[in-house]
Backbone as a printed PyTorch tensor [residue, N CA C, xyz], in Angstrom:
tensor([[[ 23.6660,   5.1800,  10.7490],
         [ 22.4700,   5.7960,  10.1690],
         [ 21.2300,   5.0460,  10.6640]],

        [[ 20.2100,   5.8100,  11.0620],
         [ 18.9770,   5.2170,  11.5640],
         [ 18.0580,   4.9110,  10.3940]],

        [[ 17.4020,   3.7360,  10.4390],
         [ 16.5070,   3.3520,   9.3370],
         [ 15.2870,   4.2550,   9.2720]],

        [[ 14.9060,   4.8590,  10.4070],
         [ 13.7550,   5.7610,  10.4170],
         [ 13.9880,   6.9930,   9.5700]],

        [[ 15.2700,   7.3810,   9.3880],
         [ 15.5860,   8.5510,   8.5660],
         [ 15.4570,   8.2420,   7.0770]],

        [[ 15.4840,   6.9590,   6.7070],
         [ 15.3810,   6.5750,   5.3040],
         [ 13.9440,   6.3420,   4.8690]],

        [[ 13.0760,   5.9790,   5.8190],
         [ 11.6850,   5.6500,   5.4970],
         [ 10.7870,   6.7690,   5.9920]],

        [[  9.9100,   7.2330,   5.1050],
         [  8.9580,   8.2730,   5.4890],
         [  7.7580,   7.6160,   6.1720]],

        [[  7.5580,   7.9080,   7.4550],
         [  6.4770,   7.3090,   8.2330],
         [  5.4010,   8.3560,   8.4560]],

        [[  4.1630,   7.9970,   8.1440],
         [  3.0440,   8.9230,   8.3000],
         [  2.1160,   8.4210,   9.3950]],

        [[  1.5900,   9.3480,  10.1270],
         [  0.6910,   9.0060,  11.2260],
         [ -0.6190,   8.4600,  10.6870]],

        [[ -1.1980,   7.5240,  11.4270],
         [ -2.4780,   6.9410,  11.0440],
         [ -3.5430,   8.0370,  11.0470]],

        [[ -4.2000,   8.2930,   9.8960],
         [ -5.1820,   9.3870,   9.8490],
         [ -6.4530,   9.1030,  10.6370]],

        [[ -6.6630,   7.8510,  11.0490],
         [ -7.8610,   7.5110,  11.8090],
         [ -7.7180,   7.8100,  13.3050]],

        [[ -6.5460,   8.3030,  13.7130],
         [ -6.3110,   8.6080,  15.1240],
         [ -6.3030,  10.1290,  15.2830]],

        [[ -7.2650,  10.6990,  16.0010],
         [ -7.2840,  12.1500,  16.1970],
         [ -6.2300,  12.5770,  17.2220]],

        [[ -6.1640,  13.8690,  17.4610],
         [ -5.2300,  14.3970,  18.4620],
         [ -5.7160,  14.0110,  19.8500]],

        [[ -4.8490,  13.3360,  20.6130],
         [ -5.2150,  12.8450,  21.9470],
         [ -4.4260,  13.5940,  23.0080]],

        [[ -5.0090,  13.6330,  24.2060],
         [ -4.3470,  14.2630,  25.3470],
         [ -4.5890,  13.3950,  26.5780]],

        [[ -3.6820,  13.4070,  27.5450],
         [ -3.9040,  12.6310,  28.7720],
         [ -5.2140,  13.0510,  29.4600]],

        [[ -5.9450,  12.0490,  29.9250],
         [ -7.2250,  12.3090,  30.5800],
         [ -8.4280,  12.0950,  29.6840]],

        [[ -8.2020,  11.9380,  28.3890],
         [ -9.3130,  11.7140,  27.4650],
         [ -9.8090,  10.2750,  27.5730]],

        [[-11.1170,  10.1170,  27.5310],
         [-11.7220,   8.7850,  27.4890],
         [-11.9490,   8.4250,  26.0280]],

        [[-11.3520,   7.3220,  25.6030],
         [-11.3740,   6.9650,  24.1820],
         [-11.8670,   5.5350,  23.9900]],

        [[-12.3730,   5.2800,  22.7750],
         [-12.7440,   3.9290,  22.3400],
         [-11.8490,   3.5770,  21.1530]],

        [[-10.9910,   2.5900,  21.3360],
         [-10.0020,   2.2040,  20.3150],
         [-10.4490,   0.9050,  19.6620]],

        [[-10.5900,   0.9340,  18.3330],
         [-10.9390,  -0.2690,  17.5640],
         [ -9.6880,  -0.7630,  16.8520]],

        [[ -9.3040,  -2.0100,  17.1460],
         [ -8.0990,  -2.5850,  16.5490],
         [ -8.4280,  -3.8830,  15.8290]],

        [[ -7.6120,  -4.2100,  14.8190],
         [ -7.7660,  -5.4680,  14.0850],
         [ -7.0250,  -6.5720,  14.8270]],

        [[ -7.7100,  -7.6970,  15.0280],
         [ -7.1100,  -8.8390,  15.7170],
         [ -7.2520, -10.0560,  14.8160]],

        [[ -6.1330, -10.7460,  14.5470],
         [ -6.1360, -11.9380,  13.6980],
         [ -6.2250, -13.1730,  14.5780]],

        [[ -7.2120, -14.0120,  14.2900],
         [ -7.3970, -15.2800,  15.0090],
         [ -7.4340, -16.3980,  13.9830]],

        [[ -6.2950, -17.0220,  13.7720],
         [ -6.2170, -18.0580,  12.7440],
         [ -6.2990, -17.4300,  11.3680]],

        [[ -7.2500, -17.8970,  10.5680],
         [ -7.4420, -17.3480,   9.2260],
         [ -8.3990, -16.1640,   9.2210]],

        [[ -9.0830, -15.9300,  10.3340],
         [-10.0990, -14.8790,  10.3840],
         [ -9.5280, -13.6220,  11.0420]],

        [[-10.1860, -12.5160,  10.7660],
         [ -9.7850, -11.2320,  11.3360],
         [-11.0270, -10.5310,  11.8730]],

        [[-10.9340, -10.0040,  13.0750],
         [-12.0780,  -9.3160,  13.6780],
         [-11.6130,  -8.0120,  14.3020]],

        [[-12.5910,  -7.1760,  14.6870],
         [-12.2990,  -5.8800,  15.2990],
         [-12.5430,  -5.9730,  16.7980]],

        [[-11.5630,  -5.5570,  17.5780],
         [-11.6650,  -5.5900,  19.0410],
         [-11.7470,  -4.1560,  19.5690]],

        [[-12.6600,  -3.9340,  20.4990],
         [-12.8770,  -2.5970,  21.0620],
         [-12.2780,  -2.5290,  22.4610]],

        [[-11.5880,  -1.4400,  22.7510],
         [-10.9960,  -1.2200,  24.0690],
         [-11.2690,   0.2250,  24.4590]],

        [[-11.9840,   0.3940,  25.5740],
         [-12.3410,   1.7350,  26.0390],
         [-11.6840,   2.0050,  27.3810]],

        [[-11.1340,   3.2000,  27.5180],
         [-10.4900,   3.5710,  28.7700],
         [-10.0000,   5.0050,  28.7280]],

        [[ -9.1530,   5.3290,  29.7160],
         [ -8.6230,   6.6820,  29.8710],
         [ -7.1840,   6.7100,  29.3780]],

        [[ -6.8490,   7.7200,  28.5950],
         [ -5.4770,   7.8960,  28.1250],
         [ -4.6370,   8.4040,  29.2980]],

        [[ -3.6500,   7.5970,  29.7180],
         [ -2.8020,   8.0160,  30.8430],
         [ -1.4430,   8.5230,  30.3810]],

        [[ -1.1190,   8.2820,  29.0880],
         [  0.1790,   8.7270,  28.5890],
         [  0.1260,   8.8360,  27.0710]],

        [[  0.7260,   9.8920,  26.5380],
         [  0.9300,  10.0480,  25.0940],
         [  2.4160,  10.2700,  24.8770]],

        [[  3.0390,   9.3510,  24.1750],
         [  4.4850,   9.4280,  23.9520],
         [  4.7340,   9.7480,  22.4790]],

        [[  5.3830,  10.8930,  22.2210],
         [  5.7450,  11.3020,  20.8700],
         [  7.1940,  10.9040,  20.6050]],

        [[  7.5840,  10.9960,  19.3450],
         [  8.9740,  10.6590,  19.0410],
         [  9.1160,   9.8510,  17.7800]],

        [[  8.4730,  10.2850,  16.6900],
         [  8.6860,   9.6330,  15.4020],
         [  7.9980,   8.2900,  15.2820]],

        [[  8.7830,   7.2890,  14.8470],
         [  8.2050,   5.9790,  14.5520],
         [  7.6510,   5.3040,  15.8070]],

        [[  8.2990,   5.5170,  16.9420],
         [  7.8780,   4.8480,  18.1760],
         [  6.7900,   5.5680,  18.9480]],

        [[  6.1250,   6.5490,  18.3420],
         [  5.0740,   7.2890,  19.0520],
         [  3.9100,   6.3660,  19.3910]],

        [[  3.3900,   6.4870,  20.6140],
         [  2.2820,   5.6360,  21.0490],
         [  1.5010,   6.3280,  22.1530]],

        [[  0.3800,   5.7030,  22.5110],
         [ -0.4210,   6.1950,  23.6380],
         [ -0.9300,   4.9980,  24.4350]],

        [[ -1.0470,   5.2010,  25.7470],
         [ -1.4510,   4.1220,  26.6530],
         [ -2.8390,   4.4110,  27.2000]],

        [[ -3.6940,   3.3980,  27.1520],
         [ -5.0740,   3.5170,  27.6200],
         [ -5.2700,   2.5720,  28.8050]],

        [[ -5.9100,   3.0660,  29.8640],
         [ -6.1290,   2.2720,  31.0770],
         [ -7.6140,   2.1620,  31.3530]],

        [[ -8.0220,   0.9570,  31.7730],
         [ -9.4000,   0.7370,  32.2060],
         [ -9.4010,  -0.2370,  33.3740]],

        [[-10.4530,  -0.1770,  34.1530],
         [-10.6020,  -1.0760,  35.2960],
         [-11.7760,  -1.9970,  35.0150]],

        [[-11.5100,  -3.3190,  34.9750],
         [-12.5200,  -4.3210,  34.6740],
         [-12.6290,  -5.2880,  35.8430]],

        [[-13.8050,  -5.3240,  36.4990],
         [-14.0420,  -6.2080,  37.6460],
         [-12.9740,  -6.0290,  38.7190]],

        [[-12.6010,  -4.7640,  38.9500],
         [-11.6320,  -4.4620,  39.9950],
         [-10.1830,  -4.6660,  39.6040]],

        [[ -9.9330,  -5.0330,  38.3540],
         [ -8.5700,  -5.2750,  37.8860],
         [ -8.2240,  -4.2130,  36.8420]],

        [[ -7.1140,  -3.5130,  37.0380],
         [ -6.6790,  -2.4980,  36.0830],
         [ -5.9670,  -3.1230,  34.9010]],

        [[ -6.3540,  -2.7110,  33.7130],
         [ -5.7670,  -3.2310,  32.4780],
         [ -5.2860,  -2.0440,  31.6550]],

        [[ -4.0310,  -2.1370,  31.1710],
         [ -3.4730,  -1.0730,  30.3470],
         [ -3.0150,  -1.6550,  29.0130]],

        [[ -3.2870,  -0.8980,  27.9510],
         [ -2.8290,  -1.3020,  26.6110],
         [ -2.1820,  -0.1090,  25.9210]],

        [[ -1.1040,  -0.3800,  25.2210],
         [ -0.3760,   0.6620,  24.4970],
         [ -0.5820,   0.4530,  22.9990]],

        [[ -0.9820,   1.5120,  22.3100],
         [ -1.2650,   1.4550,  20.8750],
         [ -0.3120,   2.3850,  20.1270]],

        [[  0.3080,   1.9240,  19.0390],
         [  1.1790,   2.8110,  18.2400],
         [  0.3400,   3.8250,  17.4590]],

        [[  0.8700,   5.0190,  17.3100],
         [  0.1580,   6.0680,  16.5770],
         [  0.2590,   5.8830,  15.0640]],

        [[  1.2520,   5.1000,  14.5960],
         [  1.4640,   4.9380,  13.1570],
         [  0.9830,   3.5800,  12.6390]],

        [[  0.4420,   2.7530,  13.5150],
         [  0.0910,   1.3920,  13.1060],
         [ -1.1970,   1.3800,  12.2810]],

        [[ -1.2210,   0.6600,  11.1380],
         [ -2.4670,   0.5200,  10.3690],
         [ -3.4500,  -0.4590,  11.0020]],

        [[ -3.0130,  -1.1960,  12.0430],
         [ -3.9150,  -2.1240,  12.7200],
         [ -4.9580,  -1.4010,  13.5720]],

        [[ -4.7050,  -0.1290,  13.8870],
         [ -5.6910,   0.6620,  14.6280],
         [ -6.6890,   1.2040,  13.6120]],

        [[ -7.9040,   0.6620,  13.6280],
         [ -8.9070,   1.0610,  12.6370],
         [ -9.4020,   2.4810,  12.8910]],

        [[ -9.7720,   2.7700,  14.1370],
         [-10.2360,   4.1250,  14.4570],
         [-10.1710,   4.3390,  15.9600]],

        [[-10.1260,   5.6230,  16.3330],
         [-10.1270,   6.0230,  17.7420],
         [-11.1900,   7.1000,  17.9030]],

        [[-12.1520,   6.8390,  18.7710],
         [-13.2250,   7.7960,  19.0430],
         [-13.0190,   8.3950,  20.4300]],

        [[-13.0710,   9.7090,  20.5090],
         [-12.9200,  10.4010,  21.7920],
         [-14.3160,  10.5700,  22.3970]],

        [[-14.5710,   9.8510,  23.5000],
         [-15.8860,   9.9320,  24.1490],
         [-16.0310,  11.2180,  24.9600]],

        [[-14.9820,  11.5760,  25.6880],
         [-15.0080,  12.8200,  26.4710],
         [-13.5870,  13.2940,  26.7180]],

        [[-13.4520,  14.6100,  26.8650],
         [-12.1550,  15.2170,  27.1330],
         [-11.9810,  15.3890,  28.6340]],

        [[-10.8020,  15.0380,  29.1310],
         [-10.5420,  15.1310,  30.5660],
         [ -9.7920,  16.4070,  30.9270]],

        [[-10.0730,  16.9170,  32.1200],
         [ -9.4200,  18.1210,  32.6220],
         [ -8.3730,  17.6890,  33.6460]],

        [[ -7.1060,  17.7070,  33.2440],
         [ -6.0100,  17.2570,  34.1050],
         [ -4.8850,  18.2820,  34.0550]],

        [[ -3.9410,  18.1620,  35.0100],
         [ -2.8150,  19.0890,  35.0720],
         [ -1.4770,  18.3710,  34.9590]],

        [[ -1.4970,  17.1240,  34.5240],
         [ -0.2640,  16.3510,  34.3760],
         [ -0.2110,  15.7250,  32.9930]],

        [[  1.0040,  15.4480,  32.5550],
         [  1.1950,  14.8000,  31.2540],
         [  1.1350,  13.2770,  31.3730]],

        [[  1.4830,  12.7490,  32.5520],
         [  1.4460,  11.3110,  32.7990],
         [  0.5490,  11.0620,  34.0110]],

        [[ -0.4910,  10.2770,  33.8210],
         [ -1.4740,  10.0450,  34.8850],
         [ -1.2300,   8.7020,  35.5670]],

        [[  0.0220,   8.4660,  35.9850],
         [  0.3500,   7.1990,  36.6240],
         [ -0.2840,   7.0780,  38.0110]],

        [[ -0.6830,   8.1950,  38.5940],
         [ -1.2670,   8.1490,  39.9330],
         [ -2.6130,   7.4180,  39.9330]],

        [[ -3.2280,   7.2420,  38.7480],
         [ -4.5070,   6.5260,  38.6740],
         [ -4.3510,   5.0460,  39.0000]],

        [[ -3.1220,   4.5170,  38.9180],
         [ -2.9020,   3.0910,  39.1890],
         [ -3.1420,   2.7580,  40.6570]],

        [[ -2.9390,   3.7270,  41.5010],
         [ -3.1280,   3.4620,  42.9350],
         [ -4.5020,   3.8170,  43.4450]],

        [[ -5.4210,   4.1460,  42.5500],
         [ -6.7610,   4.5430,  42.9720],
         [ -7.8000,   3.5350,  42.4860]],

        [[ -8.9240,   3.5460,  43.1740],
         [-10.0200,   2.6680,  42.7710],
         [-10.7260,   3.2820,  41.5600]],

        [[-11.6650,   2.5420,  41.0090],
         [-12.3630,   3.0160,  39.8140],
         [-13.1410,   4.2940,  40.0950]],

        [[-13.7640,   4.3710,  41.2910],
         [-14.5410,   5.5610,  41.6300],
         [-13.6280,   6.7670,  41.8740]],

        [[-12.4970,   6.5340,  42.5430],
         [-11.5890,   7.6380,  42.8720],
         [-10.7710,   8.1130,  41.6720]],

        [[-10.7420,   7.2870,  40.6250],
         [ -9.9190,   7.6510,  39.4740],
         [-10.7070,   8.4070,  38.4160]],

        [[-11.9010,   8.8530,  38.7720],
         [-12.7010,   9.6100,  37.8040],
         [-12.0510,  10.9700,  37.5490]],

        [[-12.1420,  11.4030,  36.3060],
         [-11.5280,  12.6690,  35.8990],
         [-12.6200,  13.6270,  35.4670]],

        [[-12.4610,  14.8950,  35.8560],
         [-13.4350,  15.9080,  35.4650],
         [-13.4120,  16.1040,  33.9530]],

        [[-14.5780,  16.4060,  33.4090],
         [-14.6810,  16.5990,  31.9610],
         [-14.3090,  18.0300,  31.5920]],

        [[-13.5550,  18.1430,  30.5290],
         [-13.1590,  19.4680,  30.0430],
         [-14.1050,  19.8720,  28.9250]],

        [[-14.7880,  20.9880,  29.1430],
         [-15.7340,  21.4880,  28.1510],
         [-14.9930,  22.2810,  27.0910]],

        [[-15.2350,  21.9150,  25.8390],
         [-14.5660,  22.6050,  24.7390],
         [-15.4410,  23.7400,  24.2270]],

        [[-14.8010,  24.8360,  23.8610],
         [-15.5240,  25.9510,  23.2610],
         [-15.8950,  25.6050,  21.8190]],

        [[-16.7460,  26.4330,  21.2430],
         [-17.1760,  26.1980,  19.8740],
         [-15.9920,  26.2690,  18.9050]],

        [[-15.0600,  27.1770,  19.1730],
         [-13.8860,  27.3080,  18.3070],
         [-13.0060,  26.0590,  18.3680]],

        [[-12.8370,  25.5310,  19.5910],
         [-12.0270,  24.3170,  19.7400],
         [-12.6770,  23.1360,  19.0250]],

        [[-14.0020,  23.0400,  19.1330],
         [-14.7090,  21.9640,  18.4300],
         [-14.5210,  22.0990,  16.9120]],

        [[-14.6110,  23.3310,  16.4070],
         [-14.4230,  23.5580,  14.9780],
         [-13.0090,  23.1780,  14.5380]],

        [[-12.0240,  23.5120,  15.3990],
         [-10.6410,  23.1530,  15.0670],
         [-10.4780,  21.6400,  14.9790]],

        [[-11.0750,  20.9350,  15.9330],
         [-10.9660,  19.4710,  15.9230],
         [-11.6440,  18.8770,  14.6870]],

        [[-12.8110,  19.4130,  14.3440],
         [-13.4960,  18.9150,  13.1490],
         [-12.6910,  19.2030,  11.8900]],

        [[-12.0920,  20.3910,  11.8270],
         [-11.2770,  20.7550,  10.6710],
         [-10.0650,  19.8330,  10.5500]],

        [[ -9.4640,  19.5120,  11.6760],
         [ -8.3090,  18.5990,  11.6570],
         [ -8.7280,  17.2030,  11.2070]],

        [[ -9.8800,  16.7480,  11.6820],
         [-10.3740,  15.4310,  11.2630],
         [-10.6450,  15.4170,   9.7600]],

        [[-11.2220,  16.5020,   9.2290],
         [-11.4670,  16.5800,   7.7830],
         [-10.1540,  16.5790,   7.0090]],

        [[ -9.1610,  17.3110,   7.5210],
         [ -7.8630,  17.3730,   6.8500],
         [ -7.1930,  16.0050,   6.8040]],

        [[ -7.2530,  15.2940,   7.9420],
         [ -6.6650,  13.9540,   7.9800],
         [ -7.3680,  13.0120,   7.0180]],

        [[ -8.6850,  13.1510,   6.9090],
         [ -9.4360,  12.3000,   5.9930],
         [ -9.0670,  12.6000,   4.5430]],

        [[ -8.9230,  13.8800,   4.2080],
         [ -8.5230,  14.2640,   2.8520],
         [ -7.1300,  13.7220,   2.5220]],

        [[ -6.2020,  13.7940,   3.4820],
         [ -4.8560,  13.2600,   3.2500],
         [ -4.9020,  11.7580,   2.9790]],

        [[ -5.7470,  11.0670,   3.7390],
         [ -5.8810,   9.6250,   3.5360],
         [ -6.4310,   9.3200,   2.1430]],

        [[ -7.4490,  10.0910,   1.7070],
         [ -8.0200,   9.8730,   0.3740],
         [ -6.9830,  10.1560,  -0.7170]],

        [[ -6.1720,  11.2150,  -0.5260],
         [ -5.1350,  11.5220,  -1.5110],
         [ -4.1010,  10.4010,  -1.5980]],

        [[ -3.7220,   9.8480,  -0.4390],
         [ -2.7560,   8.7430,  -0.4360],
         [ -3.3310,   7.5190,  -1.1470]],

        [[ -4.6200,   7.2370,  -0.9090],
         [ -5.2480,   6.1100,  -1.5910],
         [ -5.2830,   6.3330,  -3.0980]],

        [[ -5.5770,   7.5790,  -3.5160],
         [ -5.6140,   7.8950,  -4.9470],
         [ -4.2280,   7.7300,  -5.5720]],

        [[ -3.1840,   8.2000,  -4.8580],
         [ -1.8220,   8.0400,  -5.3600],
         [ -1.4520,   6.5630,  -5.4860]],

        [[ -1.8250,   5.7710,  -4.4610],
         [ -1.5170,   4.3390,  -4.4980],
         [ -2.2300,   3.6700,  -5.6720]],

        [[ -3.4780,   4.0870,  -5.9370],
         [ -4.2270,   3.5060,  -7.0550],
         [ -3.5750,   3.8560,  -8.3960]],

        [[ -3.1460,   5.1290,  -8.5490],
         [ -2.4870,   5.5400,  -9.7900],
         [ -1.1700,   4.7980,  -9.9930]],

        [[ -0.4000,   4.6400,  -8.8880],
         [  0.8630,   3.8900,  -8.9920],
         [  0.6060,   2.4540,  -9.4200]],

        [[ -0.4490,   1.8470,  -8.8730],
         [ -0.7970,   0.4800,  -9.2590],
         [ -1.1430,   0.3880, -10.7360]],

        [[ -1.9050,   1.3740, -11.2460],
         [ -2.2510,   1.3660, -12.6680],
         [ -1.0080,   1.5340, -13.5360]],

        [[ -0.0970,   2.4540, -13.1420],
         [  1.1290,   2.6570, -13.9170],
         [  1.9870,   1.3970, -13.9350]],

        [[  2.0820,   0.7190, -12.7950],
         [  2.8650,  -0.5140, -12.7460],
         [  2.2550,  -1.5880, -13.6420]],

        [[  0.9130,  -1.6660, -13.6580],
         [  0.2570,  -2.6460, -14.5280],
         [  0.5400,  -2.3400, -15.9990]],

        [[  0.5020,  -1.0260, -16.3630],
         [  0.7950,  -0.6530, -17.7450],
         [  2.2390,  -1.0040, -18.1130]],

        [[  3.1790,  -0.7370, -17.1870],
         [  4.5810,  -1.0730, -17.4550],
         [  4.7570,  -2.5740, -17.6320]],

        [[  4.0570,  -3.3510, -16.7890],
         [  4.1490,  -4.8070, -16.9320],
         [  3.5890,  -5.2490, -18.2780]],

        [[  2.4880,  -4.6030, -18.7190],
         [  1.9090,  -4.9350, -20.0230],
         [  2.8700,  -4.6360, -21.1530]],

        [[  3.5820,  -3.4950, -21.0550],
         [  4.5730,  -3.1540, -22.0830],
         [  5.7260,  -4.1410, -22.0690]],

        [[  6.1670,  -4.5470, -20.8740],
         [  7.2470,  -5.5260, -20.7870],
         [  6.8370,  -6.8670, -21.3860]],

        [[  5.5450,  -7.2110, -21.2550],
         [  5.0720,  -8.4620, -21.8500],
         [  5.0350,  -8.3660, -23.3750]],

        [[  4.7960,  -7.1390, -23.9050],
         [  4.7400,  -6.9720, -25.3570],
         [  6.1300,  -7.1210, -25.9930]],

        [[  7.1800,  -6.7330, -25.2810],
         [  8.5450,  -6.8180, -25.8230],
         [  8.9220,  -8.2630, -26.1640]],

        [[  8.7160,  -9.2410, -25.2390],
         [  9.0280, -10.6350, -25.6350],
         [  8.1960, -11.1150, -26.8170]],

        [[  6.9290, -10.6260, -26.9170],
         [  6.1070, -11.0310, -28.0560],
         [  6.7200, -10.5420, -29.3620]],

        [[  7.1830,  -9.2750, -29.3740],
         [  7.8300,  -8.7440, -30.5750],
         [  9.0880,  -9.5440, -30.9120]],

        [[  9.8750,  -9.8830, -29.8740],
         [ 11.0830, -10.6760, -30.1170],
         [ 10.7270, -12.0400, -30.6930]],

        [[  9.6560, -12.6520, -30.1470],
         [  9.2320, -13.9540, -30.6710],
         [  8.8140, -13.8360, -32.1370]],

        [[  8.0560, -12.7580, -32.4600],
         [  7.6320, -12.5810, -33.8520],
         [  8.8410, -12.4000, -34.7700]],

        [[  9.8380, -11.6050, -34.3210],
         [ 11.0440, -11.4150, -35.1370],
         [ 11.7870, -12.7270, -35.3280]],

        [[ 11.8780, -13.5200, -34.2240],
         [ 12.5580, -14.8190, -34.3450],
         [ 11.8150, -15.7340, -35.3130]],

        [[ 10.4600, -15.7070, -35.2550],
         [  9.6900, -16.5380, -36.1780],
         [  9.9220, -16.1090, -37.6290]],

        [[  9.9440, -14.7680, -37.8410],
         [ 10.1860, -14.2830, -39.2080],
         [ 11.5730, -14.7040, -39.7000]],

        [[ 12.5860, -14.5910, -38.8060],
         [ 13.9340, -15.0170, -39.1920],
         [ 13.9630, -16.5110, -39.4920]],

        [[ 13.2660, -17.2900, -38.6550],
         [ 13.2270, -18.7350, -38.8840],
         [ 12.5720, -19.0660, -40.2190]],

        [[ 11.4680, -18.3680, -40.5280],
         [ 10.8070, -18.6060, -41.8150],
         [ 11.7260, -18.2210, -42.9770]],

        [[ 12.4480, -17.0840, -42.8130],
         [ 13.3670, -16.6620, -43.8850],
         [ 14.4740, -17.6930, -44.0860]],

        [[ 15.0010, -18.2270, -42.9430],
         [ 16.0540, -19.2460, -43.0550],
         [ 15.5270, -20.5230, -43.6990]],

        [[ 14.2680, -20.8770, -43.3660],
         [ 13.6860, -22.0750, -43.9720],
         [ 13.4340, -21.8710, -45.4660]],

        [[ 13.0250, -20.6650, -45.8380],
         [ 12.6930, -20.4150, -47.2400],
         [ 13.9560, -20.2410, -48.1020]],

        [[ 15.0750, -19.8340, -47.4740],
         [ 16.3030, -19.5940, -48.2430],
         [ 16.7650, -20.8280, -49.0220]],

        [[ 16.8540, -22.0410, -48.3930],
         [ 17.2640, -23.2230, -49.1910],
         [ 16.2970, -23.5280, -50.3250]],

        [[ 14.9980, -23.3170, -50.0740],
         [ 14.0080, -23.5850, -51.1270],
         [ 14.2530, -22.6670, -52.3160]],

        [[ 14.5090, -21.3860, -52.0410],
         [ 14.7740, -20.4430, -53.1340],
         [ 16.0300, -20.8430, -53.9070]],

        [[ 17.0750, -21.2820, -53.1530],
         [ 18.3030, -21.7170, -53.8230],
         [ 18.0370, -22.9150, -54.7170]],

        [[ 17.2300, -23.8760, -54.2060],
         [ 16.9050, -25.0600, -55.0230],
         [ 16.1500, -24.6620, -56.2870]],

        [[ 15.1790, -23.7310, -56.1170],
         [ 14.4020, -23.3030, -57.2900],
         [ 15.3170, -22.6190, -58.3110]],

        [[ 16.2440, -21.7670, -57.8040],
         [ 17.1670, -21.1070, -58.7290],
         [ 18.0450, -22.1250, -59.4550]],

        [[ 18.5200, -23.1550, -58.6940],
         [ 19.3400, -24.2000, -59.3170],
         [ 18.5370, -24.9560, -60.3840]],

        [[ 17.2700, -25.2710, -60.0610],
         [ 16.4290, -25.9830, -61.0310],
         [ 16.2350, -25.1480, -62.2920]],

        [[ 15.9890, -23.8290, -62.0760],
         [ 15.8100, -22.9690, -63.2400],
         [ 17.0910, -22.9190, -64.0820]],

        [[ 18.2670, -22.8310, -63.4160],
         [ 19.5300, -22.8200, -64.1400],
         [ 19.7400, -24.1300, -64.9000]],

        [[ 19.3840, -25.2550, -64.2110],
         [ 19.5290, -26.5550, -64.8710],
         [ 18.6530, -26.6690, -66.1000]],

        [[ 17.3900, -26.2080, -65.9680],
         [ 16.4900, -26.2510, -67.1200],
         [ 17.0320, -25.3790, -68.2590]],

        [[ 17.5670, -24.1910, -67.8740],
         [ 18.1030, -23.3060, -68.9140],
         [ 19.2930, -23.9520, -69.6100]],

        [[ 20.1610, -24.6560, -68.8470],
         [ 21.3120, -25.3260, -69.4390],
         [ 20.8810, -26.4630, -70.3500]],

        [[ 19.7900, -27.1800, -69.9230],
         [ 19.3080, -28.2780, -70.7630],
         [ 18.6730, -27.7550, -72.0550]],

        [[ 17.9760, -26.6280, -71.9620],
         [ 17.2930, -26.0880, -73.1370],
         [ 18.2700, -25.4010, -74.1070]],

        [[ 19.4330, -24.9770, -73.5960],
         [ 20.3820, -24.2480, -74.4450],
         [ 20.8320, -25.0760, -75.6570]],

        [[ 21.2490, -26.3820, -75.5100],
         [ 21.6460, -27.1530, -76.7080],
         [ 20.5070, -27.3170, -77.6920]],

        [[ 19.3040, -27.5330, -77.1670],
         [ 18.1520, -27.7020, -78.0630],
         [ 17.9680, -26.4560, -78.9160]],

        [[ 18.0680, -25.2970, -78.2720],
         [ 17.8940, -24.0440, -79.0280],
         [ 19.0020, -23.8900, -80.0830]],

        [[ 20.2410, -24.2970, -79.7600],
         [ 21.3630, -24.2070, -80.6980],
         [ 21.0950, -25.1180, -81.9280]],

        [[ 20.5950, -26.3720, -81.6630],
         [ 20.3040, -27.2960, -82.7430],
         [ 19.2420, -26.7170, -83.6630]],

        [[ 18.1760, -26.1300, -83.0450],
         [ 17.0850, -25.5570, -83.8470],
         [ 17.6280, -24.4350, -84.6960]],

        [[ 18.5220, -23.6200, -84.1370],
         [ 19.0800, -22.5090, -84.9120],
         [ 19.9460, -23.0470, -86.0800]],

        [[ 20.7050, -24.1570, -85.8480],
         [ 21.5380, -24.7290, -86.8840],
         [ 20.6990, -25.2820, -88.0340]],

        [[ 19.6050, -25.9580, -87.6280],
         [ 18.7220, -26.5510, -88.6390],
         [ 18.1100, -25.4420, -89.4880]],

        [[ 17.7170, -24.3320, -88.8660],
         [ 17.1310, -23.2530, -89.6130],
         [ 18.1770, -22.6130, -90.5140]]])
């Protein structure tokens, strides 16, 4: 059995729909010691790999004549946001041929989107944002319910402690009551002869 089938994995809502040839700006969280900062990486998407938990996309850029490629997971929360700077017009799913070209020769034509396509993309971005807000609201409610349950669990030991204290007080008071009853019986036994003598004298 695969562990991916047991865990429900949701795509990062901050990552829009990407296609090979798109120029994107990826903001990721980077931990340096105790501090955390945001790192920006801009380049061309040369590959989008789907397939559940392992889905990712690869971004390539050329810096000072050196090609640099980075692969980002689509489900990782470390990816803060992805901004699409421009859409590329390509006819391949994998743009590996860009590795053998210079920066000038690797330029990709821009794909102009129609008004309907732009509206679809905006609608999808709004939908993803709403899903993220709903998940946050659910997580907040679950946290409140767990806190309430913990509070109730804390009250149970308090009730048990109070019951134990009451039992302890009852056990402590029981010998005292017995002593008082014995004293009263003793006094009654002592007074009984006196009352008999008084009755005889009368």
